[in-house]
Each structure stands twice: as C-alpha cells, then as structure tokens.
PyMOL CGO cylinders between C-alpha atoms (Angstrom):
from pymol import cmd
from pymol.cgo import CYLINDER

trace = [
    CYLINDER, 22.81, -19.63, -31.25, 20.89, -22.90, -31.42, 0.3, 1, 1, 1, 1, 1, 1,
    CYLINDER, 20.89, -22.90, -31.42, 20.57, -22.77, -35.20, 0.3, 1, 1, 1, 1, 1, 1,
    CYLINDER, 20.57, -22.77, -35.20, 21.53, -20.32, -37.99, 0.3, 1, 1, 1, 1, 1, 1,
    CYLINDER, 21.53, -20.32, -37.99, 18.26, -18.42, -37.74, 0.3, 1, 1, 1, 1, 1, 1,
    CYLINDER, 18.26, -18.42, -37.74, 17.56, -15.38, -35.65, 0.3, 1, 1, 1, 1, 1, 1,
    CYLINDER, 17.56, -15.38, -35.65, 15.08, -15.47, -32.81, 0.3, 1, 1, 1, 1, 1, 1,
    CYLINDER, 15.08, -15.47, -32.81, 11.78, -14.15, -34.15, 0.3, 1, 1, 1, 1, 1, 1,
    CYLINDER, 11.78, -14.15, -34.15, 9.96, -11.91, -31.70, 0.3, 1, 1, 1, 1, 1, 1,
    CYLINDER, 9.96, -11.91, -31.70, 6.21, -11.62, -31.74, 0.3, 1, 1, 1, 1, 1, 1,
    CYLINDER, 6.21, -11.62, -31.74, 5.04, -8.79, -33.97, 0.3, 1, 1, 1, 1, 1, 1,
    CYLINDER, 5.04, -8.79, -33.97, 2.49, -7.69, -31.39, 0.3, 1, 1, 1, 1, 1, 1,
    CYLINDER, 2.49, -7.69, -31.39, 5.33, -6.54, -29.11, 0.3, 1, 1, 1, 1, 1, 1,
    CYLINDER, 5.33, -6.54, -29.11, 6.29, -3.80, -31.57, 0.3, 1, 1, 1, 1, 1, 1,
    CYLINDER, 6.29, -3.80, -31.57, 5.86, -0.26, -30.32, 0.3, 1, 1, 1, 1, 1, 1,
    CYLINDER, 5.86, -0.26, -30.32, 2.94, 1.27, -32.23, 0.3, 1, 1, 1, 1, 1, 1,
    CYLINDER, 2.94, 1.27, -32.23, 4.53, 4.72, -31.87, 0.3, 1, 1, 1, 1, 1, 1,
    CYLINDER, 4.53, 4.72, -31.87, 7.68, 3.66, -33.70, 0.3, 1, 1, 1, 1, 1, 1,
    CYLINDER, 7.68, 3.66, -33.70, 7.27, 4.20, -37.43, 0.3, 1, 1, 1, 1, 1, 1,
    CYLINDER, 7.27, 4.20, -37.43, 8.82, 2.01, -40.10, 0.3, 1, 1, 1, 1, 1, 1,
    CYLINDER, 8.82, 2.01, -40.10, 11.48, 4.60, -40.87, 0.3, 1, 1, 1, 1, 1, 1,
    CYLINDER, 11.48, 4.60, -40.87, 12.72, 4.58, -37.27, 0.3, 1, 1, 1, 1, 1, 1,
    CYLINDER, 12.72, 4.58, -37.27, 12.77, 0.79, -37.22, 0.3, 1, 1, 1, 1, 1, 1,
    CYLINDER, 12.77, 0.79, -37.22, 14.81, 0.71, -40.44, 0.3, 1, 1, 1, 1, 1, 1,
    CYLINDER, 14.81, 0.71, -40.44, 17.22, 3.28, -39.00, 0.3, 1, 1, 1, 1, 1, 1,
    CYLINDER, 17.22, 3.28, -39.00, 17.74, 1.21, -35.87, 0.3, 1, 1, 1, 1, 1, 1,
    CYLINDER, 17.74, 1.21, -35.87, 18.31, -1.91, -37.96, 0.3, 1, 1, 1, 1, 1, 1,
    CYLINDER, 18.31, -1.91, -37.96, 20.95, -0.08, -39.97, 0.3, 1, 1, 1, 1, 1, 1,
    CYLINDER, 20.95, -0.08, -39.97, 22.61, 1.07, -36.75, 0.3, 1, 1, 1, 1, 1, 1,
    CYLINDER, 22.61, 1.07, -36.75, 22.66, -2.52, -35.60, 0.3, 1, 1, 1, 1, 1, 1,
    CYLINDER, 22.66, -2.52, -35.60, 24.35, -3.59, -38.84, 0.3, 1, 1, 1, 1, 1, 1,
    CYLINDER, 24.35, -3.59, -38.84, 26.99, -0.86, -38.62, 0.3, 1, 1, 1, 1, 1, 1,
    CYLINDER, 26.99, -0.86, -38.62, 27.72, -1.54, -34.97, 0.3, 1, 1, 1, 1, 1, 1,
    CYLINDER, 27.72, -1.54, -34.97, 27.90, -5.28, -35.38, 0.3, 1, 1, 1, 1, 1, 1,
    CYLINDER, 27.90, -5.28, -35.38, 30.08, -4.92, -38.46, 0.3, 1, 1, 1, 1, 1, 1,
    CYLINDER, 30.08, -4.92, -38.46, 32.68, -3.17, -36.32, 0.3, 1, 1, 1, 1, 1, 1,
    CYLINDER, 32.68, -3.17, -36.32, 32.24, -5.73, -33.56, 0.3, 1, 1, 1, 1, 1, 1,
    CYLINDER, 32.24, -5.73, -33.56, 32.74, -8.56, -36.05, 0.3, 1, 1, 1, 1, 1, 1,
    CYLINDER, 32.74, -8.56, -36.05, 36.05, -7.02, -37.13, 0.3, 1, 1, 1, 1, 1, 1,
    CYLINDER, 36.05, -7.02, -37.13, 37.16, -6.99, -33.49, 0.3, 1, 1, 1, 1, 1, 1,
    CYLINDER, 37.16, -6.99, -33.49, 36.16, -10.64, -33.11, 0.3, 1, 1, 1, 1, 1, 1,
    CYLINDER, 36.16, -10.64, -33.11, 38.14, -11.53, -36.24, 0.3, 1, 1, 1, 1, 1, 1,
    CYLINDER, 38.14, -11.53, -36.24, 41.22, -9.87, -34.76, 0.3, 1, 1, 1, 1, 1, 1,
    CYLINDER, 41.22, -9.87, -34.76, 40.72, -11.80, -31.53, 0.3, 1, 1, 1, 1, 1, 1,
    CYLINDER, 40.72, -11.80, -31.53, 40.23, -15.24, -33.07, 0.3, 1, 1, 1, 1, 1, 1,
    CYLINDER, 40.23, -15.24, -33.07, 41.89, -14.89, -36.50, 0.3, 1, 1, 1, 1, 1, 1,
    CYLINDER, 41.89, -14.89, -36.50, 38.81, -16.69, -37.83, 0.3, 1, 1, 1, 1, 1, 1,
    CYLINDER, 38.81, -16.69, -37.83, 36.24, -15.65, -40.41, 0.3, 1, 1, 1, 1, 1, 1,
    CYLINDER, 36.24, -15.65, -40.41, 33.33, -13.78, -38.86, 0.3, 1, 1, 1, 1, 1, 1,
    CYLINDER, 33.33, -13.78, -38.86, 30.08, -13.22, -40.75, 0.3, 1, 1, 1, 1, 1, 1,
    CYLINDER, 30.08, -13.22, -40.75, 27.34, -10.77, -39.87, 0.3, 1, 1, 1, 1, 1, 1,
    CYLINDER, 27.34, -10.77, -39.87, 24.19, -12.76, -40.44, 0.3, 1, 1, 1, 1, 1, 1,
    CYLINDER, 24.19, -12.76, -40.44, 21.17, -10.65, -39.49, 0.3, 1, 1, 1, 1, 1, 1,
    CYLINDER, 21.17, -10.65, -39.49, 20.23, -7.50, -37.63, 0.3, 1, 1, 1, 1, 1, 1,
    CYLINDER, 20.23, -7.50, -37.63, 16.81, -6.63, -36.30, 0.3, 1, 1, 1, 1, 1, 1,
    CYLINDER, 16.81, -6.63, -36.30, 15.38, -3.91, -34.10, 0.3, 1, 1, 1, 1, 1, 1,
    CYLINDER, 15.38, -3.91, -34.10, 12.16, -3.91, -32.16, 0.3, 1, 1, 1, 1, 1, 1,
    CYLINDER, 12.16, -3.91, -32.16, 10.49, -3.58, -28.81, 0.3, 1, 1, 1, 1, 1, 1,
    CYLINDER, 10.49, -3.58, -28.81, 9.92, -6.99, -27.29, 0.3, 1, 1, 1, 1, 1, 1,
    CYLINDER, 9.92, -6.99, -27.29, 9.11, -8.76, -24.07, 0.3, 1, 1, 1, 1, 1, 1,
    CYLINDER, 9.11, -8.76, -24.07, 12.19, -10.56, -22.71, 0.3, 1, 1, 1, 1, 1, 1,
    CYLINDER, 12.19, -10.56, -22.71, 9.96, -13.60, -22.28, 0.3, 1, 1, 1, 1, 1, 1,
    CYLINDER, 9.96, -13.60, -22.28, 10.07, -13.94, -26.09, 0.3, 1, 1, 1, 1, 1, 1,
    CYLINDER, 10.07, -13.94, -26.09, 13.68, -15.12, -25.82, 0.3, 1, 1, 1, 1, 1, 1,
    CYLINDER, 13.68, -15.12, -25.82, 12.85, -17.44, -22.94, 0.3, 1, 1, 1, 1, 1, 1,
    CYLINDER, 12.85, -17.44, -22.94, 10.00, -19.01, -24.93, 0.3, 1, 1, 1, 1, 1, 1,
    CYLINDER, 10.00, -19.01, -24.93, 12.40, -19.93, -27.75, 0.3, 1, 1, 1, 1, 1, 1,
    CYLINDER, 12.40, -19.93, -27.75, 14.95, -21.81, -25.65, 0.3, 1, 1, 1, 1, 1, 1,
    CYLINDER, 14.95, -21.81, -25.65, 14.01, -24.80, -23.44, 0.3, 1, 1, 1, 1, 1, 1,
    CYLINDER, 14.01, -24.80, -23.44, 15.22, -24.82, -19.83, 0.3, 1, 1, 1, 1, 1, 1,
    CYLINDER, 15.22, -24.82, -19.83, 17.11, -28.02, -20.64, 0.3, 1, 1, 1, 1, 1, 1,
    CYLINDER, 17.11, -28.02, -20.64, 19.52, -26.01, -22.83, 0.3, 1, 1, 1, 1, 1, 1,
    CYLINDER, 19.52, -26.01, -22.83, 22.42, -24.53, -20.88, 0.3, 1, 1, 1, 1, 1, 1,
    CYLINDER, 22.42, -24.53, -20.88, 23.25, -21.03, -22.09, 0.3, 1, 1, 1, 1, 1, 1,
    CYLINDER, 23.25, -21.03, -22.09, 26.06, -18.58, -21.41, 0.3, 1, 1, 1, 1, 1, 1,
    CYLINDER, 26.06, -18.58, -21.41, 25.43, -14.85, -21.35, 0.3, 1, 1, 1, 1, 1, 1,
    CYLINDER, 25.43, -14.85, -21.35, 28.14, -12.18, -21.34, 0.3, 1, 1, 1, 1, 1, 1,
    CYLINDER, 28.14, -12.18, -21.34, 26.60, -8.95, -20.07, 0.3, 1, 1, 1, 1, 1, 1,
    CYLINDER, 26.60, -8.95, -20.07, 28.15, -5.50, -20.32, 0.3, 1, 1, 1, 1, 1, 1,
    CYLINDER, 28.15, -5.50, -20.32, 26.34, -2.59, -18.59, 0.3, 1, 1, 1, 1, 1, 1,
    CYLINDER, 26.34, -2.59, -18.59, 25.91, 0.57, -20.67, 0.3, 1, 1, 1, 1, 1, 1,
    CYLINDER, 25.91, 0.57, -20.67, 25.59, 4.06, -19.23, 0.3, 1, 1, 1, 1, 1, 1,
    CYLINDER, 25.59, 4.06, -19.23, 25.89, 7.70, -20.19, 0.3, 1, 1, 1, 1, 1, 1,
    CYLINDER, 25.89, 7.70, -20.19, 23.32, 9.14, -22.60, 0.3, 1, 1, 1, 1, 1, 1,
    CYLINDER, 23.32, 9.14, -22.60, 21.64, 5.74, -22.74, 0.3, 1, 1, 1, 1, 1, 1,
    CYLINDER, 21.64, 5.74, -22.74, 21.05, 3.18, -20.02, 0.3, 1, 1, 1, 1, 1, 1,
    CYLINDER, 21.05, 3.18, -20.02, 21.09, -0.49, -20.80, 0.3, 1, 1, 1, 1, 1, 1,
    CYLINDER, 21.09, -0.49, -20.80, 23.04, -3.63, -21.41, 0.3, 1, 1, 1, 1, 1, 1,
    CYLINDER, 23.04, -3.63, -21.41, 24.90, -5.33, -24.23, 0.3, 1, 1, 1, 1, 1, 1,
    CYLINDER, 24.90, -5.33, -24.23, 24.34, -9.07, -24.00, 0.3, 1, 1, 1, 1, 1, 1,
    CYLINDER, 24.34, -9.07, -24.00, 26.10, -11.78, -25.97, 0.3, 1, 1, 1, 1, 1, 1,
    CYLINDER, 26.10, -11.78, -25.97, 24.19, -15.05, -25.74, 0.3, 1, 1, 1, 1, 1, 1,
    CYLINDER, 24.19, -15.05, -25.74, 25.64, -18.45, -26.63, 0.3, 1, 1, 1, 1, 1, 1,
    CYLINDER, 25.64, -18.45, -26.63, 24.71, -22.06, -26.15, 0.3, 1, 1, 1, 1, 1, 1,
    CYLINDER, 24.71, -22.06, -26.15, 27.18, -23.32, -23.52, 0.3, 1, 1, 1, 1, 1, 1,
    CYLINDER, 27.18, -23.32, -23.52, 29.08, -25.59, -25.92, 0.3, 1, 1, 1, 1, 1, 1,
    CYLINDER, 29.08, -25.59, -25.92, 29.57, -22.69, -28.33, 0.3, 1, 1, 1, 1, 1, 1,
    CYLINDER, 29.57, -22.69, -28.33, 30.84, -20.50, -25.49, 0.3, 1, 1, 1, 1, 1, 1,
    CYLINDER, 30.84, -20.50, -25.49, 33.39, -23.15, -24.52, 0.3, 1, 1, 1, 1, 1, 1,
    CYLINDER, 33.39, -23.15, -24.52, 34.55, -23.48, -28.13, 0.3, 1, 1, 1, 1, 1, 1,
    CYLINDER, 34.55, -23.48, -28.13, 34.87, -19.72, -28.50, 0.3, 1, 1, 1, 1, 1, 1,
    CYLINDER, 34.87, -19.72, -28.50, 36.95, -19.48, -25.33, 0.3, 1, 1, 1, 1, 1, 1,
    CYLINDER, 36.95, -19.48, -25.33, 39.31, -22.14, -26.67, 0.3, 1, 1, 1, 1, 1, 1,
    CYLINDER, 39.31, -22.14, -26.67, 39.69, -20.21, -29.94, 0.3, 1, 1, 1, 1, 1, 1,
    CYLINDER, 39.69, -20.21, -29.94, 40.55, -17.08, -27.97, 0.3, 1, 1, 1, 1, 1, 1,
    CYLINDER, 40.55, -17.08, -27.97, 43.21, -18.90, -25.97, 0.3, 1, 1, 1, 1, 1, 1,
    CYLINDER, 43.21, -18.90, -25.97, 44.71, -21.09, -28.69, 0.3, 1, 1, 1, 1, 1, 1,
    CYLINDER, 44.71, -21.09, -28.69, 47.72, -18.82, -29.29, 0.3, 1, 1, 1, 1, 1, 1,
    CYLINDER, 47.72, -18.82, -29.29, 48.35, -18.14, -25.59, 0.3, 1, 1, 1, 1, 1, 1,
    CYLINDER, 48.35, -18.14, -25.59, 50.21, -20.33, -23.12, 0.3, 1, 1, 1, 1, 1, 1,
    CYLINDER, 50.21, -20.33, -23.12, 47.99, -20.84, -20.11, 0.3, 1, 1, 1, 1, 1, 1,
    CYLINDER, 47.99, -20.84, -20.11, 47.23, -23.17, -17.25, 0.3, 1, 1, 1, 1, 1, 1,
    CYLINDER, 47.23, -23.17, -17.25, 44.20, -25.41, -17.55, 0.3, 1, 1, 1, 1, 1, 1,
    CYLINDER, 44.20, -25.41, -17.55, 42.23, -23.44, -15.00, 0.3, 1, 1, 1, 1, 1, 1,
    CYLINDER, 42.23, -23.44, -15.00, 38.48, -22.99, -15.55, 0.3, 1, 1, 1, 1, 1, 1,
    CYLINDER, 38.48, -22.99, -15.55, 38.72, -19.29, -14.68, 0.3, 1, 1, 1, 1, 1, 1,
    CYLINDER, 38.72, -19.29, -14.68, 41.00, -18.58, -17.64, 0.3, 1, 1, 1, 1, 1, 1,
    CYLINDER, 41.00, -18.58, -17.64, 38.26, -19.58, -20.08, 0.3, 1, 1, 1, 1, 1, 1,
    CYLINDER, 38.26, -19.58, -20.08, 35.71, -17.37, -18.34, 0.3, 1, 1, 1, 1, 1, 1,
    CYLINDER, 35.71, -17.37, -18.34, 38.19, -14.48, -18.34, 0.3, 1, 1, 1, 1, 1, 1,
    CYLINDER, 38.19, -14.48, -18.34, 38.74, -14.93, -22.10, 0.3, 1, 1, 1, 1, 1, 1,
    CYLINDER, 38.74, -14.93, -22.10, 34.99, -14.70, -22.75, 0.3, 1, 1, 1, 1, 1, 1,
    CYLINDER, 34.99, -14.70, -22.75, 34.67, -11.63, -20.54, 0.3, 1, 1, 1, 1, 1, 1,
    CYLINDER, 34.67, -11.63, -20.54, 37.51, -9.90, -22.37, 0.3, 1, 1, 1, 1, 1, 1,
    CYLINDER, 37.51, -9.90, -22.37, 36.00, -10.82, -25.73, 0.3, 1, 1, 1, 1, 1, 1,
    CYLINDER, 36.00, -10.82, -25.73, 32.64, -9.43, -24.62, 0.3, 1, 1, 1, 1, 1, 1,
    CYLINDER, 32.64, -9.43, -24.62, 34.32, -6.26, -23.40, 0.3, 1, 1, 1, 1, 1, 1,
    CYLINDER, 34.32, -6.26, -23.40, 36.13, -5.68, -26.70, 0.3, 1, 1, 1, 1, 1, 1,
    CYLINDER, 36.13, -5.68, -26.70, 33.19, -6.58, -28.92, 0.3, 1, 1, 1, 1, 1, 1,
    CYLINDER, 33.19, -6.58, -28.92, 30.74, -4.45, -26.93, 0.3, 1, 1, 1, 1, 1, 1,
    CYLINDER, 30.74, -4.45, -26.93, 33.19, -1.54, -26.92, 0.3, 1, 1, 1, 1, 1, 1,
    CYLINDER, 33.19, -1.54, -26.92, 33.53, -1.69, -30.69, 0.3, 1, 1, 1, 1, 1, 1,
    CYLINDER, 33.53, -1.69, -30.69, 29.76, -1.88, -31.10, 0.3, 1, 1, 1, 1, 1, 1,
    CYLINDER, 29.76, -1.88, -31.10, 29.05, 1.01, -28.75, 0.3, 1, 1, 1, 1, 1, 1,
    CYLINDER, 29.05, 1.01, -28.75, 31.79, 3.23, -30.16, 0.3, 1, 1, 1, 1, 1, 1,
    CYLINDER, 31.79, 3.23, -30.16, 30.16, 3.07, -33.57, 0.3, 1, 1, 1, 1, 1, 1,
    CYLINDER, 30.16, 3.07, -33.57, 26.79, 4.06, -32.10, 0.3, 1, 1, 1, 1, 1, 1,
    CYLINDER, 26.79, 4.06, -32.10, 28.40, 6.88, -30.13, 0.3, 1, 1, 1, 1, 1, 1,
    CYLINDER, 28.40, 6.88, -30.13, 30.20, 8.28, -33.17, 0.3, 1, 1, 1, 1, 1, 1,
    CYLINDER, 30.20, 8.28, -33.17, 27.23, 7.97, -35.51, 0.3, 1, 1, 1, 1, 1, 1,
    CYLINDER, 27.23, 7.97, -35.51, 24.69, 9.56, -33.16, 0.3, 1, 1, 1, 1, 1, 1,
    CYLINDER, 24.69, 9.56, -33.16, 27.03, 11.95, -31.32, 0.3, 1, 1, 1, 1, 1, 1,
    CYLINDER, 27.03, 11.95, -31.32, 26.11, 10.45, -27.96, 0.3, 1, 1, 1, 1, 1, 1,
    CYLINDER, 26.11, 10.45, -27.96, 28.19, 9.79, -24.88, 0.3, 1, 1, 1, 1, 1, 1,
    CYLINDER, 28.19, 9.79, -24.88, 27.99, 6.03, -24.42, 0.3, 1, 1, 1, 1, 1, 1,
    CYLINDER, 27.99, 6.03, -24.42, 30.22, 4.15, -22.00, 0.3, 1, 1, 1, 1, 1, 1,
    CYLINDER, 30.22, 4.15, -22.00, 30.36, 0.58, -20.77, 0.3, 1, 1, 1, 1, 1, 1,
    CYLINDER, 30.36, 0.58, -20.77, 31.31, -0.96, -17.43, 0.3, 1, 1, 1, 1, 1, 1,
    CYLINDER, 31.31, -0.96, -17.43, 32.98, -4.18, -16.28, 0.3, 1, 1, 1, 1, 1, 1,
    CYLINDER, 32.98, -4.18, -16.28, 31.37, -7.21, -17.96, 0.3, 1, 1, 1, 1, 1, 1,
    CYLINDER, 31.37, -7.21, -17.96, 29.74, -10.06, -16.11, 0.3, 1, 1, 1, 1, 1, 1,
    CYLINDER, 29.74, -10.06, -16.11, 29.01, -13.64, -17.13, 0.3, 1, 1, 1, 1, 1, 1,
    CYLINDER, 29.01, -13.64, -17.13, 26.24, -16.06, -16.27, 0.3, 1, 1, 1, 1, 1, 1,
    CYLINDER, 26.24, -16.06, -16.27, 25.65, -19.70, -17.23, 0.3, 1, 1, 1, 1, 1, 1,
    CYLINDER, 25.65, -19.70, -17.23, 22.47, -21.69, -16.83, 0.3, 1, 1, 1, 1, 1, 1,
    CYLINDER, 22.47, -21.69, -16.83, 18.88, -21.66, -18.14, 0.3, 1, 1, 1, 1, 1, 1,
    CYLINDER, 18.88, -21.66, -18.14, 18.13, -18.69, -20.36, 0.3, 1, 1, 1, 1, 1, 1,
    CYLINDER, 18.13, -18.69, -20.36, 15.53, -17.34, -17.94, 0.3, 1, 1, 1, 1, 1, 1,
    CYLINDER, 15.53, -17.34, -17.94, 18.25, -16.99, -15.28, 0.3, 1, 1, 1, 1, 1, 1,
    CYLINDER, 18.25, -16.99, -15.28, 20.42, -15.00, -17.68, 0.3, 1, 1, 1, 1, 1, 1,
    CYLINDER, 20.42, -15.00, -17.68, 17.59, -12.76, -18.92, 0.3, 1, 1, 1, 1, 1, 1,
    CYLINDER, 17.59, -12.76, -18.92, 16.45, -12.00, -15.36, 0.3, 1, 1, 1, 1, 1, 1,
    CYLINDER, 16.45, -12.00, -15.36, 20.00, -11.13, -14.33, 0.3, 1, 1, 1, 1, 1, 1,
    CYLINDER, 20.00, -11.13, -14.33, 20.34, -8.88, -17.38, 0.3, 1, 1, 1, 1, 1, 1,
    CYLINDER, 20.34, -8.88, -17.38, 17.09, -7.07, -16.62, 0.3, 1, 1, 1, 1, 1, 1,
    CYLINDER, 17.09, -7.07, -16.62, 18.18, -6.51, -13.01, 0.3, 1, 1, 1, 1, 1, 1,
    CYLINDER, 18.18, -6.51, -13.01, 21.43, -4.98, -14.26, 0.3, 1, 1, 1, 1, 1, 1,
    CYLINDER, 21.43, -4.98, -14.26, 19.48, -2.52, -16.43, 0.3, 1, 1, 1, 1, 1, 1,
    CYLINDER, 19.48, -2.52, -16.43, 17.43, -1.55, -13.36, 0.3, 1, 1, 1, 1, 1, 1,
    CYLINDER, 17.43, -1.55, -13.36, 14.39, -0.86, -15.50, 0.3, 1, 1, 1, 1, 1, 1,
    CYLINDER, 14.39, -0.86, -15.50, 10.75, -1.45, -14.62, 0.3, 1, 1, 1, 1, 1, 1,
    CYLINDER, 10.75, -1.45, -14.62, 9.66, -1.32, -18.27, 0.3, 1, 1, 1, 1, 1, 1,
    CYLINDER, 9.66, -1.32, -18.27, 7.52, -4.28, -19.32, 0.3, 1, 1, 1, 1, 1, 1,
    CYLINDER, 7.52, -4.28, -19.32, 8.99, -4.16, -22.81, 0.3, 1, 1, 1, 1, 1, 1,
    CYLINDER, 8.99, -4.16, -22.81, 12.64, -3.55, -23.63, 0.3, 1, 1, 1, 1, 1, 1,
    CYLINDER, 12.64, -3.55, -23.63, 13.94, -2.30, -26.95, 0.3, 1, 1, 1, 1, 1, 1,
    CYLINDER, 13.94, -2.30, -26.95, 16.63, -4.43, -28.50, 0.3, 1, 1, 1, 1, 1, 1,
    CYLINDER, 16.63, -4.43, -28.50, 18.94, -4.15, -31.49, 0.3, 1, 1, 1, 1, 1, 1,
    CYLINDER, 18.94, -4.15, -31.49, 19.69, -7.79, -32.17, 0.3, 1, 1, 1, 1, 1, 1,
    CYLINDER, 19.69, -7.79, -32.17, 22.33, -9.33, -34.39, 0.3, 1, 1, 1, 1, 1, 1,
    CYLINDER, 22.33, -9.33, -34.39, 23.47, -12.89, -34.91, 0.3, 1, 1, 1, 1, 1, 1,
    CYLINDER, 23.47, -12.89, -34.91, 27.05, -13.46, -35.94, 0.3, 1, 1, 1, 1, 1, 1,
    CYLINDER, 27.05, -13.46, -35.94, 28.86, -16.64, -36.94, 0.3, 1, 1, 1, 1, 1, 1,
    CYLINDER, 28.86, -16.64, -36.94, 32.51, -17.58, -36.53, 0.3, 1, 1, 1, 1, 1, 1,
    CYLINDER, 32.51, -17.58, -36.53, 33.93, -20.03, -39.06, 0.3, 1, 1, 1, 1, 1, 1,
    CYLINDER, 33.93, -20.03, -39.06, 37.07, -22.07, -38.31, 0.3, 1, 1, 1, 1, 1, 1,
    CYLINDER, 37.07, -22.07, -38.31, 38.36, -21.59, -41.87, 0.3, 1, 1, 1, 1, 1, 1,
    CYLINDER, 38.36, -21.59, -41.87, 37.18, -20.79, -45.39, 0.3, 1, 1, 1, 1, 1, 1,
    CYLINDER, 37.18, -20.79, -45.39, 37.28, -24.43, -46.43, 0.3, 1, 1, 1, 1, 1, 1,
    CYLINDER, 37.28, -24.43, -46.43, 35.48, -25.65, -43.31, 0.3, 1, 1, 1, 1, 1, 1,
    CYLINDER, 35.48, -25.65, -43.31, 32.42, -23.38, -43.36, 0.3, 1, 1, 1, 1, 1, 1,
    CYLINDER, 32.42, -23.38, -43.36, 29.74, -25.01, -41.25, 0.3, 1, 1, 1, 1, 1, 1,
    CYLINDER, 29.74, -25.01, -41.25, 32.20, -27.27, -39.44, 0.3, 1, 1, 1, 1, 1, 1,
    CYLINDER, 32.20, -27.27, -39.44, 32.54, -26.23, -35.82, 0.3, 1, 1, 1, 1, 1, 1,
    CYLINDER, 32.54, -26.23, -35.82, 30.67, -23.01, -36.56, 0.3, 1, 1, 1, 1, 1, 1,
    CYLINDER, 30.67, -23.01, -36.56, 29.93, -20.87, -33.52, 0.3, 1, 1, 1, 1, 1, 1,
    CYLINDER, 29.93, -20.87, -33.52, 26.51, -19.22, -33.43, 0.3, 1, 1, 1, 1, 1, 1,
    CYLINDER, 26.51, -19.22, -33.43, 25.84, -16.32, -31.10, 0.3, 1, 1, 1, 1, 1, 1,
    CYLINDER, 25.84, -16.32, -31.10, 23.27, -13.58, -30.64, 0.3, 1, 1, 1, 1, 1, 1,
    CYLINDER, 23.27, -13.58, -30.64, 24.14, -10.07, -29.55, 0.3, 1, 1, 1, 1, 1, 1,
    CYLINDER, 24.14, -10.07, -29.55, 21.56, -7.71, -28.08, 0.3, 1, 1, 1, 1, 1, 1,
    CYLINDER, 21.56, -7.71, -28.08, 21.53, -4.09, -27.01, 0.3, 1, 1, 1, 1, 1, 1,
    CYLINDER, 21.53, -4.09, -27.01, 18.83, -3.87, -24.36, 0.3, 1, 1, 1, 1, 1, 1,
    CYLINDER, 18.83, -3.87, -24.36, 17.76, -0.36, -23.39, 0.3, 1, 1, 1, 1, 1, 1,
    CYLINDER, 17.76, -0.36, -23.39, 14.92, 1.20, -21.44, 0.3, 1, 1, 1, 1, 1, 1,
    CYLINDER, 14.92, 1.20, -21.44, 12.19, 3.44, -22.86, 0.3, 1, 1, 1, 1, 1, 1,
    CYLINDER, 12.19, 3.44, -22.86, 13.86, 6.75, -21.96, 0.3, 1, 1, 1, 1, 1, 1,
    CYLINDER, 13.86, 6.75, -21.96, 17.07, 5.65, -23.71, 0.3, 1, 1, 1, 1, 1, 1,
    CYLINDER, 17.07, 5.65, -23.71, 15.04, 4.62, -26.73, 0.3, 1, 1, 1, 1, 1, 1,
    CYLINDER, 15.04, 4.62, -26.73, 13.60, 8.14, -26.87, 0.3, 1, 1, 1, 1, 1, 1,
    CYLINDER, 13.60, 8.14, -26.87, 17.12, 9.61, -26.77, 0.3, 1, 1, 1, 1, 1, 1,
    CYLINDER, 17.12, 9.61, -26.77, 18.22, 7.36, -29.63, 0.3, 1, 1, 1, 1, 1, 1,
    CYLINDER, 18.22, 7.36, -29.63, 15.19, 8.37, -31.70, 0.3, 1, 1, 1, 1, 1, 1,
    CYLINDER, 15.19, 8.37, -31.70, 15.86, 12.06, -31.01, 0.3, 1, 1, 1, 1, 1, 1,
    CYLINDER, 15.86, 12.06, -31.01, 19.51, 11.63, -32.03, 0.3, 1, 1, 1, 1, 1, 1,
    CYLINDER, 19.51, 11.63, -32.03, 18.54, 9.98, -35.31, 0.3, 1, 1, 1, 1, 1, 1,
    CYLINDER, 18.54, 9.98, -35.31, 16.08, 12.77, -36.08, 0.3, 1, 1, 1, 1, 1, 1,
    CYLINDER, 16.08, 12.77, -36.08, 18.73, 15.42, -35.36, 0.3, 1, 1, 1, 1, 1, 1,
    CYLINDER, 18.73, 15.42, -35.36, 21.23, 13.59, -37.55, 0.3, 1, 1, 1, 1, 1, 1,
    CYLINDER, 21.23, 13.59, -37.55, 18.77, 13.56, -40.46, 0.3, 1, 1, 1, 1, 1, 1,
    CYLINDER, 18.77, 13.56, -40.46, 17.65, 17.20, -40.08, 0.3, 1, 1, 1, 1, 1, 1,
]
cmd.load_cgo(trace, "trace")
C-alpha cells in the first residue's frame, strides 16, 4: 500500500477466545484465497503478481486509520458479501497506485479518455478478484458465499473505512479480517519499478466469524 510491509494491528485487539490453531487456519485460508485472486489479477493485467503476506485477526478498524495520515488520498474498492457470512471484501490502494492499476487494466483496450472508464476498470477488477477469493473460501468450507455489486470510494482512509463498516451493517466494535497484501510488477526485469502495492481485507461480523470457525471444525472432524 504505502510501503511493502503489511499493516500491523495491535495484538491487544486479538480475540482471546480464538486459539492459535484457528488463527493459523484462517491465515491459511487467506493465503489460498488470495493465491486464486492473484491469478485472476495476472490474467487481467498480464503482469507478475506476488502474494506477499496473509494475516488473520480481530481488530478495531481504527488500527488501519492510525497507520495512514489523513493527508494521504486512498482508494477503496468495496464488494459486499452475503449468504452464510455477512461482510465486505475491501481492496485498499494509495490513490496513485489505483490510477496506475487502472491504466494497466485498460492498456490493451481502445477507450475514450473519460474519468469514469478508469473507475469502471477498478470496479471490474475488484469484482473479479473478490469473486475468485470468495469462491475458494466457499469451496474449501462448503459455504454459500455470494458477492454483490462493488462500490468505490476515494479520499482519507477514515472515510473509506466508515463507508465499509456501514455497508457491513454491523454494530460490532471489533471486526475480524483476513488481510493480504499483493504486489503487481510491471515485468520480471523491472521488479520494484512502478510496483503497485495493495491490501485486501475480508471484513466480517462476529456471527459470520462463528460460522467460519464452525465450518473449519467440521472440515477437520
């Protein structure tokens, strides 16, 4: 996002009822899901995509806000999730990275220089990446997970986080998130040049977290 390191959430926001085994299982799910999403992004951009890190924990959304100054303009692509779990997939980019990604998505397509076309490209990318991510979770855990029409928001990160929380329609103080950072490289020989950093989160409420934990336990029985 802003640098090639994941946001580090405060350890005290971890759910004391979630044992280390469950946390490891959720991290593995994040890796599997994001691996599939990365493949979709590669097909969209024809650029090298690297899965960098996956984490899973309960956190306060303010932890993200605390890491990014209001002076930094961010872009969030938000895809509502419903079915057996209720939540939101959110892709979060620094605005310049979002613009660069949209140009990569449109480079092989003839288009008018209209601002809306770049936003539409990001929304479609978010839709495809989230769909790939959620399909892997659905198949692995035998859950019915669907996603709705994506939305996009640009501005201070607090604006994006608040909009995302309102879309989840949850009153939970803490939200569970499976978080992954992925990087898009322009080419093998230009690693680090024009690299796009982005974070992807699956934000779910406490009842959905319980369903995920139950599904993992059933899978392992």
